C-alpha positions in Angstrom: 0.0 0.0 0.0 3.0 2.3 0.2 2.7 3.0 -3.5 -0.9 4.3 -2.9 0.2 6.5 -0.1 3.0 8.0 -2.2 0.6 8.6 -5.0 -2.0 10.1 -2.6 0.6 12.7 -1.5 1.4 13.6 -5.1 -1.8 13.5 -7.1 -4.8 15.8 -6.7 -7.3 13.4 -8.3 -6.6 10.8 -5.5 -6.9 13.5 -2.8 -10.3 14.5 -4.3 -11.3 10.8 -4.4 -10.5 10.4 -0.7 -12.4 13.6 0.1 -15.4 12.3 -1.9 -15.2 9.1 0.1 -15.3 11.0 3.4 -18.2 13.2 2.3 -20.2 10.4 0.8 -19.9 8.1 3.8 -20.8 10.8 6.2 -24.2 11.2 4.6 -24.4 7.5 3.9 -23.9 6.5 7.5 -26.6 8.8 8.7 -29.3 8.1 6.1 -28.4 4.4 5.6 -29.1 3.8 9.2 -32.7 5.0 8.7 -33.0 2.9 5.5 -31.9 -0.3 7.5 -34.1 0.4 10.5 -37.1 1.4 8.5 -36.5 -1.5 6.0 -37.0 0.6 2.9 -34.1 -0.7 0.9 -36.4 -1.5 -2.0 -37.8 2.0 -2.1 -34.2 3.4 -1.9 -33.3 1.1 -4.8 -36.2 2.5 -6.8 -35.1 6.1 -6.2 -31.5 5.3 -7.1 -32.3 3.7 -10.5 -34.9 6.3 -11.4 -32.2 8.9 -11.2 -30.9 7.8 -14.6 -33.9 9.6 -16.1 -32.7 12.9 -14.7 -29.1 12.3 -15.8 -30.2 11.5 -19.4 -32.4 14.6 -19.5 -29.5 16.7 -18.3 -27.2 15.4 -21.0 -29.9 15.9 -23.7 -30.8 19.4 -22.7 -27.2 20.4 -21.9 -27.3 21.3 -18.2 -25.4 20.0 -15.2 -25.9 16.2 -14.7 -25.5 16.4 -11.0 -28.4 19.0 -10.9 -30.4 16.7 -13.1 -29.7 13.7 -10.8 -30.7 15.7 -7.7 -34.0 17.0 -9.2 -35.0 13.5 -10.5 -33.9 11.8 -7.2 -36.1 14.1 -5.1 -39.0 13.9 -7.6 -38.7 10.1 -7.7 -38.6 10.0 -3.9 -41.8 11.9 -3.6 -43.5 9.9 -6.3 -42.4 6.5 -4.9 -43.3 7.7 -1.4 -46.8 8.6 -2.6 -47.2 5.2 -4.3 -45.9 3.4 -1.2 -48.5 5.1 0.9 -51.4 4.7 -1.5 -50.8 1.5 -3.5 -51.4 -1.1 -0.8 -50.9 -4.7 -2.0 -49.7 -3.4 -5.5 -46.8 -1.4 -3.9 -44.0 -3.7 -5.1 -45.3 -3.8 -8.7 -45.8 -0.1 -9.1 -42.4 0.8 -7.5 -40.7 -1.7 -9.8 -42.5 -0.1 -12.8 -41.3 3.4 -11.7 -37.8 2.0 -11.2 -37.6 0.6 -14.8 -39.5 3.6 -16.4 -36.9 6.0 -14.9 -34.1 4.0 -16.4 -35.9 3.6 -19.7 -36.4 7.4 -20.0 -32.8 8.0 -19.2 -31.6 5.6 -21.9 -33.9 7.2 -24.4 -32.6 10.7 -23.7 -29.0 9.4 -23.7 -29.5 7.6 -27.0 -30.9 10.8 -28.5 -27.9 12.9 -27.3 -25.4 13.5 -30.2 -22.1 11.9 -29.6 -20.8 9.7 -26.8 -20.7 11.1 -23.2 -18.3 9.4 -20.7 -20.4 10.8 -17.8 -22.9 8.0 -18.5 -20.5 5.2 -17.4 -19.5 7.3 -14.4 -23.1 7.6 -13.2 -23.9 4.0 -13.8 -20.8 2.4 -12.2 -19.1 5.3 -10.5 -15.8 7.0 -11.4 -14.3 8.4 -8.2 -11.0 9.3 -9.8 -12.9 11.9 -11.9 -14.2 13.9 -8.9 -13.6 17.6 -9.4 -13.2 20.3 -6.8 -16.7 21.6 -7.7 -18.1 18.1 -6.9 -16.6 18.2 -3.5 -18.1 21.6 -2.7 -21.5 20.3 -3.9 -21.1 17.1 -1.8 -20.2 19.3 1.2 -23.4 21.4 0.7 -25.6 18.3 0.5 -24.0 16.8 3.6 -24.7 20.0 5.5 -28.4 19.9 4.3 -28.7 16.3 5.4 -27.1 16.9 8.8 -29.2 20.0 9.4 -32.5 18.2 8.6 -31.6 15.2 10.7 -30.6 17.3 13.7 -33.8 19.4 13.4 -36.1 16.4 13.0 -34.1 13.7 14.9 -36.8 12.7 17.5 -39.6 12.8 15.0 -37.7 10.7 12.4 -36.7 8.3 15.1 -40.3 7.8 16.1 -41.5 7.3 12.5 -38.6 4.9 11.8 -39.4 2.5 14.7 -43.2 2.9 15.2 -45.4 4.9 12.9 -48.5 4.2 15.0 -46.9 5.6 18.1 -45.8 8.6 16.1 -49.4 9.2 15.0 -50.6 8.9 18.5 -48.1 11.6 19.5 -49.7 13.8 16.8 -46.6 13.8 14.5 -47.1 14.5 10.8 -46.2 10.9 9.8 -46.8 11.3 6.0 -44.7 14.4 5.8 -41.9 12.8 7.9 -42.0 9.7 5.7 -41.6 11.7 2.5 -38.9 13.8 4.1 -37.0 10.6 4.9 -37.3 9.5 1.3 -36.0 12.9 0.2 -33.0 12.4 2.5 -32.4 9.1 0.8 -32.6 10.8 -2.6 -29.9 13.4 -1.6 -27.7 10.5 -0.3 -28.1 8.7 -3.6 -26.7 11.8 -5.4 -23.8 11.8 -2.9 -22.9 8.2 -3.6 -23.3 8.0 -7.4 -19.8 9.4 -8.0 -18.3 6.8 -5.7 -20.0 3.6 -6.7 -22.6 4.6 -9.4 -26.3 4.1 -9.6 -26.1 0.3 -10.1 -24.3 -0.3 -6.8 -25.5 2.6 -4.7 -28.0 0.6 -2.6 -25.3 -1.7 -1.4 -23.2 1.0 0.1 -26.3 2.7 1.5 -27.3 -0.4 3.5 -24.3 -2.7 4.1 -22.3 -0.5 6.5 -25.4 0.4 8.4 -26.5 -3.2 8.6 -23.0 -4.2 9.8 -23.1 -1.4 12.5 -26.5 -2.8 13.6 -24.7 -6.0 14.8 -22.9 -4.1 17.5 -24.9 -1.0 18.6 -28.5 -0.6 19.5 -29.2 3.1 19.4 -29.7 5.0 16.2 -27.2 7.7 16.9 -24.4 5.2 17.6 -25.5 3.2 14.5 -25.1 6.3 12.4 -21.6 7.1 13.7 -20.4 3.5 13.4 -21.9 3.1 9.9 -20.2 6.2 8.7 -16.9 5.0 10.1 -17.2 1.5 8.6 -18.1 3.0 5.2 -15.1 5.4 5.4 -12.7 2.6 6.2 -14.1 0.2 3.7 -14.2 2.8 0.9 -10.7 4.0 1.6 -9.4 0.4 1.5 -11.3 -0.2 -1.7 -9.7 2.9 -3.2 -6.2 1.8 -2.3 -6.8 -1.8 -3.6 -8.3 -0.6 -6.8 -5.4 1.8 -7.4 -2.8 -0.9 -6.6 -4.4 -3.6 -8.7 -6.0 -1.4 -11.4 -9.5 -2.5 -10.7 -12.9 -0.6 -10.8 -13.1 1.3 -7.5 -16.9 1.0 -7.0 -17.0 -2.7 -7.4 -14.0 -3.2 -5.1 -15.7 -1.1 -2.4 -19.0 -3.0 -2.6 -17.3 -6.4 -2.5 -15.3 -5.3 0.6 -18.4 -4.0 2.3 -20.3 -7.3 1.5 -17.5 -9.4 2.8 -17.3 -7.4 6.0 -21.1 -7.7 6.5 -21.0 -11.5 5.9 -18.1 -12.0 8.3 -19.8 -9.8 10.9 -23.1 -11.6 10.6 -21.3 -15.0 11.0 -19.4 -13.9 14.1 -22.5 -12.4 15.6 -24.5 -15.6 15.2 -21.6 -17.7 16.6 -21.5 -15.3 19.7 -25.3 -15.7 20.1 -25.1 -19.5 20.0 -22.3 -19.5 22.6 -24.3 -17.3 24.9 -27.4 -19.5 24.4 -25.3 -22.7 25.2 -23.8 -21.0 28.2 -27.2 -19.9 29.5 -28.6 -23.5 28.9 -25.6 -25.0 30.7 -26.1 -22.6 33.7 -29.8 -23.5 34.0 -29.0 -27.2 33.8 -26.4 -27.1 36.6 -28.8 -25.0 38.7 
């Protein structure tokens, strides 16, 4: 890894990549914890894939693709949230349809755009080595928005995440808070697409938070640990991908998945040991 550290000290694009990893995982740890606790991974996946429609429209009409991604992510979040609240037993089918329609619209816009645009592959699979200074400033702004909203609505979002009925009894605006949470997911998707791309974003949004959930049992600690796990895994993935000349996003996701599987296995083994110890203690008593 010494070659990576030497390159990191010399090359600005690697420094920008590391900065993007820090900023992305800060938002990812916070919002990903809500996604895992609320069990809305499928909805988050729908939002992520529908973003391609906004990216394609931005390329076709010639405006900033990140702005197009952000607008389509928020619009998709609100639409998917409304469908989730109203569709009942047809929820999965309708969200799956919105998911594929968003991607289809994006592909049509991109195919109609003259010439080939390399940004397409960057948005689909991530290209963290192409992060610009302007991207870092935008990611910082999005992180500040996320943190501000979470701090301001922490108790209310906590109540909605764990028990919607209890939140309603307390007089909280559950529908508004639910849609706000999905909008937070949308902003986080935009944070992550430069790191791992739209195809892999849901894994980085959920795996570090799910791993953190094995060891902590309060939402605040889960957020902090998830952000830390994501930062470590993503930094390691960046170093390995640089050293072995591999796609960074894919390496990060595989590392996160491996850590989650190992953590799950160790947690289950520890639970089985405690159960055997408790059974042995009762038997001897």
